[in-house]
N, C-alpha and C positions, 0 to 999 in steps of 0.2 A: 430663280425669279419665280416669285409668290404670285399666285391667283389674283389675291386682291391689289398687289401693286399694278397688275396687267389691267384689271378693270378700270382702277383709277385713271391710269393714263389715258386709255382708250376713251373713258368717259369726259376727262377734261378735253381732249383733242377735237372728239366730234362735236362737244358742246360748243367749241370754238368756232368750228365750221359753221353749226346752226346760227349762231351769234352773228357771225359775219354775213351770212346769206340773209337773215332778218333785217339787219340794219342797211340792206341795200349795197353792200361791197361786193358781192359777188361771191362765188366759191373760195373761201380763204385758203383751200388747199393749193391753190394756183396763184397764190400771191407771192411776191417777191421775197417776203420775211416769214413765210409760214413755215411753222415747223412740220407742217404735212406736204410741203412741196415735194419731197422725195417721193412720195406716193402718188402724186397726182397725175403726172405724165412721165411714161407713159401707160401707166396701169389703169388709171380711169377715163382715159380719154377714147373718144370715138366709139362708144357702146351703143348708142341708140340713134336710129335712123329719123329722118325728118318727120315722118308721118307719126311714129311714136312721140316724139317731143312735143308734137302738135297736140297730144291727147292730154297733156298734164300740164299744171301751171309751170312758168319758169323757174319759180323759186324751189320746185322739186327736183327739176334737172341740176340747178345751180348747187343743191347739196348732194348731189350723188357722189358716192365715193367707192362705186363698185368696180369690179373688174371684169365683168362679164353683163350680157343679158339674158338672166334665165326664164323671164317671160316670154322670149322669143322662142325658146328651145323646150319648155315644159310641156307643150301641148295641152293647154288649159282647156276645159269642156264647159259648156253652159250647166249651170246648177251646181258646180263643184264647190267646197269649200277650200280656201288657200290660206296658207300661212306664211308670211316671210319674216325669218329670223333675222334681227337686227335691220329693221326697216328704214331706219334714218328719216330722212324727209318725205319719205313715202312713195317715191316714183314708181317702184315695182308693185307696190299695194295697188296703187291707183290704175295702173296697167293691167294688172291682174283682175281686178273688179270689172272693167270693160270686157274682159274675155270671158269670166263667168257669167255675165249678164245679171240681171235684176233677181233671178232665182237662185243666184249663187252667192258667196261670201267672201271678201278678203279681208284676213286679220294682218296687222303688223305689230311686231314685238319689238320694243328697243327699252333701253335701260337710261337713257339721256333725256332729261326734262326738257332742255332746249329742242332737241330733234323731234320729240313727242309734240311740242307746241307748233313746230313749223308744219309737221304732219297732219295735225288737225286743222290749221289754217288752209294747207293745200287741198285736203278733203274738202271743207267748205268752197274754195275757189272752183273745184272740179264739179261740184253739184251732186255727187255719187253718194247713194244711200245705202250701199250694201258693202261698207267700209268701216272698220271698227280697229282704233289703234289701242295697243295694250301695253302698260307699263311693267317691265320684269327683265329678268335676264335669261338668256338662252339656255343656260344650264338648268333653268326650273320654268318650265314654260307652263304659264297659268291658264292651262285649257284641260279639258277632261279627257281620259283615254279614248281612244279611237274615235275623235271628233273631226279630224280633218283628212280631205283627200289628197291633197299636195302640199308639200313644204318646199319653198323656195328659199333661197338666201343668196346674197351678192358680196362676196367677199369680206364675209363677217366670221365664219366658223373657225377660220385661222387665227382670229384676233382672240380666241377663247384660251386660257390655260388648262383647260380641263374637256378636251374635246371628246373624249369618251363620253362623260355625262350629257354633252350636248348632242350626241347622236343616239345615246339611251332615251333621252326626252323627246327627240324626233321621233323615234321608233314608237315610243308610248302612245302620243297623241295622235299618229297616223292611223286611219281604219285599217283593217285587213285589205290587203291589194292596193294600199296607199302608196303615194310615189314620192321620193325624193329627188329634187331636180335642183341643183344648186351650183353656181359659178364659184370658185374659189381659185386662191393662187396656190400651186404645187410645185415642189421641189423635185428635180430629178438628179439623182445623184446626191453626193457630199458637198456642204458648203462651210466657209470659214466659220470659226467659233466667233470671231469678231462681230460677225451679222447676226448670229443666233442668240448674243447675249445683250443687243441693244434693244431697249424697249422704246426708244423712238421708231426703231425699224419694225417692231411688232405692231406699232399702230400704222405704219405703213404696208401692212400686210405682207412683209417679206419674211422677218424672222419666225413668225408664228406657223409658217407653212409646212405642212407635212409632205413627205415622200408619198409619191403614187402607190409604193408597195405598203407603206403605213397607212394610207386612206383607204385602201381596199381593206386591210386586216381590221382596222376600228369599225368599218362599217358591217364587216361581216360578224364581229365580236357583237355587236350591238342587234344582229339579228335580221339585217337586210339581205337579200340575195338580188340576182340580176344586176350586178354591180358594174357599171362602166364608167371610164374617164376619157373624155374626148378633149383633147387639146383645143383652145381656141384661139390662143395666141402666144408665141414663144418669144421671150424678150432678147433682145440682141446685145451686144457690149455697149452700145451707145445708150440703151434702155437701161441697162445696169449703172452705168455713169450717172443717170437722171436720178435714178431712186436712190443711189447711194449718196449723192451730193449733200453737203450740209449735215454729216453725221460725224465729223470729226475722225474721218478713218481714211486710211490710203486708198482713194478712191478708184485710182488706175490698175492697181494691184489685184484689189478685190473684183473688179468690174471684170478682169481676164478670167479670174477663178470661176464667176457665177455666170458668165455668158453662155446663154443656151439652157441653163439648168433651173431657171424660174420659168413658169408656165401660167397661163391663165387655162381654166378647163373648167368643162362642164360636168358635172358628176351626177350620173343617173343611179337610183337604187329602187328596190322595191320592199315593201312589206308584204310577207307571203299570205295569201289568202286565209290559212289557218295558222296564223302567227303562234310561235312559242316563245314565251319571254325567257331570254337567257340571262336576266338580271334578277336576282331574288327580290329587290324590293319593288319592283314595278308590277308585282303580281298581288302585293300586301293592300 
């Protein structure tokens, strides 16, 4: 499965969600005929509390396709600079901007034009002035070295076909002692080949998921330390049936195989205070 193919499928499906939300149809991920329905529930449901939902425009909530709530766990401080990788409709960027306050800054990075347009409208509705949305790919972050205090992401890194490059770039733009604080879907143990090869399931955050062992190894390879993975939701056999449905697969058989193996997790890591680059290109 090539990286360009994955990107095009992701771009199209998330553009579809943004267009649906903009048209007033609601989150197309939850629509009966949606190609994203398998990833909508239970993975993306019930992630934000009422207070948080009250801090952002309704369209930001409807466009949310995450698997966790990194802003609730990242311990953001006033004055910090935050970057959200794969910011979508902007919900985590807007919540982060309120946490870091007017002396801080919240960036959102996304490659989908429709999501960026929706995010800009949500920024306008929010009235926040310490927010900036950038167009680009998470494999090539358009920010300088050592410029960000905290990187967050919500069920997006697993959508990349080049996760080593994403983590390398995250390490590059973080300041020394900077923090990675992301929510992602992670697999525990082996899963069926039918799941791993499905592009539609890749968009649904399942097929692209790394094992916990591989995630730790890739973070360490990129230069991070103090790595920790905290499970936040373990998916049951009923959940597995939900995100496998509509994929032209033997749902019942595969659901039994993946029961309890997919989890949403909060992944923490730090860039060392005196970071040494372990990728030749990042110091050039």
